[in-house]
C-alpha positions in Angstrom: 120.0 139.0 190.0 116.4 137.5 189.2 115.4 139.6 185.8 112.1 140.6 186.1 110.4 140.2 189.5 106.5 138.1 189.6 104.4 140.4 191.8 100.9 139.5 193.0 98.7 142.2 194.7 95.5 141.6 197.4 92.3 143.4 197.5 88.8 143.2 197.7 86.9 146.2 197.8 84.3 145.2 200.6 87.9 145.9 203.0 87.3 149.6 202.5 83.6 150.0 203.6 83.7 148.9 207.2 83.3 151.8 209.6 85.4 151.4 213.2 83.0 154.1 214.1 82.5 157.7 214.5 85.7 159.2 215.8 88.1 156.8 215.9 91.0 156.9 214.0 91.4 153.8 212.0 89.8 154.1 208.5 89.9 151.3 206.2 88.4 153.3 204.0 92.5 154.2 202.9 92.8 151.3 201.7 90.1 152.0 198.7 92.3 155.0 198.8 95.7 153.4 197.7 94.0 150.9 195.4 92.7 153.5 193.3 96.0 155.2 193.5 97.5 152.5 192.4 94.9 151.9 189.6 95.3 155.7 188.2 99.4 155.0 187.9 98.7 151.9 186.1 100.5 149.6 188.4 97.6 146.8 188.2 98.9 146.2 184.5 102.4 145.1 186.0 101.4 142.8 188.3 98.4 140.2 189.2 95.4 141.6 191.4 93.8 138.4 192.9 91.0 138.9 195.4 91.7 136.6 198.5 89.3 133.8 199.7 87.7 134.6 203.2 89.7 132.7 205.8 88.0 130.0 207.6 87.6 129.4 210.9 89.9 126.8 211.5 92.8 128.7 209.6 92.6 131.7 212.0 92.5 129.0 214.6 96.1 127.9 213.3 97.5 130.7 216.0 93.8 131.7 217.8 92.2 130.4 220.1 89.1 128.8 218.9 86.9 129.9 221.1 88.1 134.1 220.6 87.2 133.1 216.8 84.2 131.5 217.5 83.5 134.9 219.6 84.4 136.8 216.6 82.1 135.2 214.6 79.4 135.3 216.6 79.3 138.9 218.1 77.6 142.4 216.1 76.8 145.6 217.3 72.9 144.0 218.1 73.7 141.9 220.1 77.2 142.7 222.0 75.1 144.5 225.1 74.2 140.6 225.8 78.3 139.6 226.5 79.6 142.3 228.5 82.0 139.5 230.1 83.2 138.1 227.4 84.0 141.6 226.0 86.4 142.1 228.6 87.8 139.0 228.3 88.5 139.6 224.4 89.3 143.2 225.4 86.8 144.3 222.8 85.8 147.6 223.2 87.1 151.0 222.9 90.0 150.7 220.9 88.5 147.4 219.2 84.8 147.9 218.7 82.2 145.7 217.6 81.2 147.2 214.3 79.5 145.7 211.3 80.7 142.9 209.0 83.5 142.4 211.8 84.6 139.0 211.2 84.4 139.5 207.6 86.9 142.5 207.3 89.1 139.7 209.7 88.5 137.1 207.1 88.9 139.1 203.8 92.2 141.0 205.3 94.1 137.5 207.0 92.7 135.7 203.8 94.6 137.9 202.1 98.4 137.5 204.0 97.4 133.6 203.9 97.1 133.4 200.5 99.9 135.4 199.6 102.5 133.4 201.9 101.0 130.1 200.1 101.5 131.8 196.5 104.7 132.7 197.5 105.4 129.2 198.9 104.0 127.6 195.7 106.9 130.0 193.6 104.5 131.9 191.5 105.6 135.3 193.0 108.1 136.3 193.9 107.0 139.4 196.2 103.2 139.2 197.6 101.4 142.2 198.6 98.7 142.4 200.9 98.0 146.3 201.8 94.5 145.2 204.1 97.2 143.3 206.1 99.5 143.8 208.8 97.3 144.2 212.0 100.2 143.6 214.1 99.4 144.2 217.9 96.5 140.6 218.0 96.7 138.4 220.5 96.2 134.5 220.3 93.1 135.3 222.4 92.3 139.1 222.0 92.1 142.1 220.8 93.9 145.0 220.8 95.2 148.3 219.5 92.4 147.8 216.5 93.8 144.4 215.5 91.7 141.8 215.4 93.3 138.6 214.6 96.6 138.5 213.6 97.7 137.9 209.6 100.9 138.2 210.3 101.4 135.0 212.3 99.1 133.3 210.3 101.4 134.0 207.0 104.4 133.6 208.9 103.1 129.8 209.9 102.2 129.4 206.5 105.7 130.2 204.8 107.4 128.1 207.5 105.4 124.9 205.7 108.5 125.8 203.2 111.1 127.5 204.7 113.7 126.5 207.1 113.7 130.4 208.5 111.3 133.4 208.0 112.5 136.7 209.5 109.5 139.2 210.6 110.5 143.2 209.9 108.0 146.1 211.3 109.0 149.7 210.4 105.4 150.6 212.0 105.6 153.4 214.6 104.1 151.0 217.1 106.2 147.4 218.3 104.8 144.3 216.8 104.4 143.1 219.9 101.4 140.9 219.3 103.7 138.7 216.2 106.9 138.9 219.0 104.9 137.5 221.3 103.5 134.6 219.6 107.0 133.1 218.5 108.7 135.3 222.0 109.2 131.8 223.2 109.5 129.5 219.7 108.8 126.3 221.5 107.4 124.8 218.5 110.0 126.6 216.0 113.0 126.6 217.8 114.2 129.3 215.8 112.6 129.2 212.8 111.4 132.9 213.1 113.2 136.2 213.8 111.5 139.7 214.9 112.8 142.9 213.9 110.9 145.5 215.2 111.8 149.5 214.4 109.8 151.8 216.5 108.9 154.8 219.3 109.5 153.2 222.3 109.5 155.3 226.1 107.0 158.2 227.2 103.8 155.0 227.7 103.8 155.3 224.3 101.1 152.1 222.7 101.9 149.4 223.0 104.7 150.2 226.0 106.2 147.3 224.9 109.9 146.9 222.7 112.7 148.0 224.8 115.9 147.2 223.8 116.7 144.4 226.3 113.6 142.4 225.3 115.5 139.5 223.2 113.0 136.8 223.7 113.4 133.7 226.3 114.1 130.0 226.8 114.4 128.7 222.9 113.9 131.7 221.6 116.5 134.0 223.2 117.8 136.2 220.9 115.7 136.1 218.1 113.4 138.6 218.6 115.4 142.2 218.0 113.7 145.6 219.4 115.0 148.9 217.6 113.5 152.0 220.5 113.5 155.3 218.8 112.6 158.6 220.2 110.2 161.4 219.2 111.2 162.7 216.0 113.7 160.7 214.0 114.6 161.6 210.4 115.5 159.7 207.4 119.0 159.9 207.4 119.3 158.6 210.9 116.5 156.0 210.0 117.4 154.6 207.0 121.4 154.0 208.0 119.8 152.7 211.6 117.7 150.3 209.1 120.2 149.2 206.9 123.3 148.9 209.3 121.1 146.3 211.3 119.1 144.3 208.5 122.1 143.9 206.3 123.5 142.1 209.6 120.4 140.0 210.6 120.3 138.8 207.0 123.6 137.1 206.8 123.8 136.3 210.4 120.0 134.6 210.1 120.1 133.8 206.4 116.1 134.1 205.8 114.2 131.5 203.7 111.3 134.2 203.2 111.0 137.8 204.7 107.8 139.2 206.0 107.9 143.2 206.0 105.4 145.1 207.7 105.9 149.0 206.2 102.9 150.8 209.0 102.2 154.2 207.8 102.0 155.9 210.7 106.0 156.2 210.8 105.6 158.9 208.2 105.7 162.6 209.2 102.4 164.0 210.1 100.6 161.2 211.3 97.8 161.4 213.1 98.8 159.4 216.0 103.1 159.4 215.3 106.1 161.1 215.8 108.0 160.3 213.6 110.0 163.1 210.7 109.4 160.2 207.7 109.0 161.4 204.2 107.4 158.3 202.0 110.9 158.7 199.9 113.1 157.9 203.4 110.3 155.4 204.3 110.3 153.4 200.7 113.7 153.1 201.2 113.2 150.7 203.4 111.1 148.6 201.2 114.1 149.2 198.3 116.8 147.8 200.3 114.7 144.7 201.5 113.7 144.0 198.1 117.3 143.7 197.0 118.2 140.6 199.1 115.7 138.7 196.6 114.0 136.4 198.5 110.5 135.9 198.8 109.3 138.5 200.1 105.3 139.3 202.0 104.7 143.0 202.2 101.8 144.4 204.3 100.0 147.6 205.3 99.6 147.9 209.2 98.7 151.6 211.0 98.6 154.4 209.4 96.1 157.6 210.3 96.5 160.6 208.1 94.9 158.0 205.1 95.6 160.4 202.1 99.1 160.0 203.3 98.6 156.1 203.7 97.5 156.0 200.2 100.5 158.0 198.9 103.1 156.0 200.5 101.8 152.3 199.9 101.2 153.1 196.2 104.6 154.5 196.0 106.0 151.0 198.0 103.5 149.5 195.0 106.4 151.1 192.1 109.0 150.4 194.5 108.7 146.4 194.2 107.7 147.3 191.1 111.0 148.8 190.2 108.6 151.5 188.7 109.5 155.2 189.3 106.0 157.6 189.8 105.7 161.3 188.7 104.6 163.2 191.5 101.1 164.6 190.0 98.7 162.3 191.2 96.9 161.1 187.9 93.3 162.0 188.2 91.3 159.6 190.0 87.6 159.0 192.3 89.5 159.9 195.1 92.0 163.2 193.9 89.9 166.0 196.2 91.6 163.9 199.0 94.7 164.5 197.5 94.0 168.7 197.0 95.4 171.3 196.6 98.7 170.2 195.6 97.9 166.4 194.4 101.4 165.6 194.7 102.5 162.1 195.5 105.6 163.0 198.1 104.9 164.7 201.2 108.4 166.3 202.9 109.7 165.1 206.1 108.5 166.6 209.4 109.8 169.4 211.5 109.3 167.2 215.2 112.7 168.2 217.5 114.8 164.8 216.4 115.5 163.5 220.5 117.3 160.4 219.1 121.3 161.6 219.4 124.0 160.5 217.9 125.2 158.6 220.9 122.0 157.2 221.5 121.3 155.0 218.4 125.1 154.2 218.1 124.4 152.6 221.6 121.2 150.9 220.0 122.7 149.8 217.1 126.0 148.4 219.2 123.4 145.9 221.6 121.4 144.7 218.5 124.7 144.1 216.7 125.9 142.2 220.1 123.0 140.1 220.6 123.0 138.8 217.1 127.0 137.9 217.6 124.6 135.5 220.1 123.1 133.1 217.9 124.9 130.7 215.8 125.5 131.5 212.5 122.8 130.1 210.2 120.9 128.2 212.8 120.1 124.7 211.2 116.3 123.2 210.8 115.7 119.6 210.0 113.1 119.8 207.5 109.8 117.5 208.1 107.1 116.8 205.9 105.1 120.2 204.4 101.4 119.6 205.8 98.7 120.5 203.5 97.4 123.7 203.0 93.6 124.1 204.4 93.0 125.4 200.8 94.3 126.4 197.9 92.7 129.1 196.4 92.3 128.5 192.7 92.8 131.9 190.7 90.2 131.7 187.8 90.9 134.5 185.5 87.5 135.7 186.4 89.0 136.5 189.3 91.7 138.7 188.7 90.0 142.7 188.2 88.2 143.0 192.1 86.6 146.1 190.8 84.9 144.8 188.3 83.3 142.3 190.9 82.4 144.3 193.4 78.9 143.4 194.2 75.5 144.9 194.8 75.5 145.1 198.2 79.4 146.7 198.1 78.1 149.2 195.7 74.9 149.9 197.5 77.8 151.0 200.8 78.8 154.6 200.8 82.5 154.2 200.0 83.2 157.8 199.8 82.1 158.7 203.8 81.8 162.3 204.4 81.3 161.2 208.1 84.9 160.5 208.4 85.8 164.2 207.5 85.1 165.9 211.0 85.6 168.8 212.5 87.9 168.1 215.6 91.9 169.1 217.1 92.3 165.5 217.6 91.3 164.7 213.3 93.8 165.9 210.7 91.8 164.4 208.7 89.1 168.1 208.8 90.7 169.3 205.2 88.4 171.1 203.4 87.7 168.6 200.5 84.5 170.1 199.1 
C-alpha cells in the first residue's frame, strides 16, 4: 500500500467559457462549477494543480487522421457555410456543432489527458485527473456524440510507451464506442489494451453499440468487454457487478496502468441518462479502482445536469485524495446553482429497475466466460520508448490556473444565464435568481 498518493490535477479556465449553442445539452460551464467546488472544499491544497498544454495538431494526429485534424483547426462558425461537404464527411452539425474556439477547446481537453499520461509515465504522480477529458465517442476521422477529439485514445497511446498493458474502464451511461473501436482489432498493439464499458444498451439508445457479444476481433478478440444494462439500475446492483467484473479483469489481464472514464450521465436525474445511481454509488467505482494501486488516469465524460456533474466529480476528487467531504457545500462563486438545499450528495433515483437478477447474472457469466478465453497475463515484448513530442515544463507560476486567466477569458461571461432556459427538455431551468 502506498503511503500517500501523489495527485496531479489538470484544469484550464478557458474550457468553461466554451458554448456549444442554445438548447445543446453539453455545457462545458460544468467544468468551472466543478473546479470552484473543488476549491471551496480546499482540495487544491492536497494535490498539484496544472494548466495543461494545448495539444499540437501533430499530437492529435497520433490517432486522428491528419485531414480531420486540419479541418477542425480551420473551420469557424463564420466559414462553415462554405464547407457543407466536409461538414457531412466529418459528422459536424447538430450534435457536434461548429462553435467559437472549437479547436482550442479540443487542444485544451486533449492536452490535459496527454499531460496526465506523461506525468504518470514519468512517475511524478500516482493519480492524474482531467475532468475536462473523457470524450469517448470521437472516431479517427469524424466527430460523434458531442465529442470531436478522442483524448482517451491519445492518453492510452501515451501510456503504452511505458506500460505493457493498459486497462480502460468506462462508467458513462453511453457505450465507450470510440475508445473500443480504436483498439477493436488491435493489429498494431496486439493485446496491449483492454476496454471495459458499463452502459445502457437497447431501445435505440445512443450510440447503439455495446452488446455483450461485441468482444473484439482478430488479434483483439476477447479484449473488448461490454456490460449492457437496462433502465433504472441502482447502486447495489451496479456496484456488485462492477466489482466482480473489474476484479476478475485486473486479476486476469494484469494491467500496468488504468484509465477510468467517469461520465456522470449515469447518475440519477441526468437529462440524457436513465440510471438510478447516487453520487456515492458512482464514486464507489472510483474508490474500488483506486485500491488496485496502479497508475491511474481519471477523466470526466458525459453529464448533462451540470450541478450534479460538479457534485459528482468533486466527491470523486475527494475519494482519490482519501478525503471525506462534508455534505454542506461551502460558499463559492456558483453556490446559487446548488440552492436551495446546497447539499453535496444526491440520492438515488426512482426509475423502475428493469435489470432483473437473472439478467445481471447472465451478463456476468458471459463476461467471465469471455475472460477465461484470454491467456493469463499476456506477454508483451517491450520496445524502445519513443520520445515525447512535447514534455511539459511545469513552472511554479504555472500551478494555479485561476490566478492566470487571461483578460480575453475574463471578458467572456462565464456565468451564462442563457444556459438556463425554460422548457420541458431541460432540467437546468431551476429558479436561480
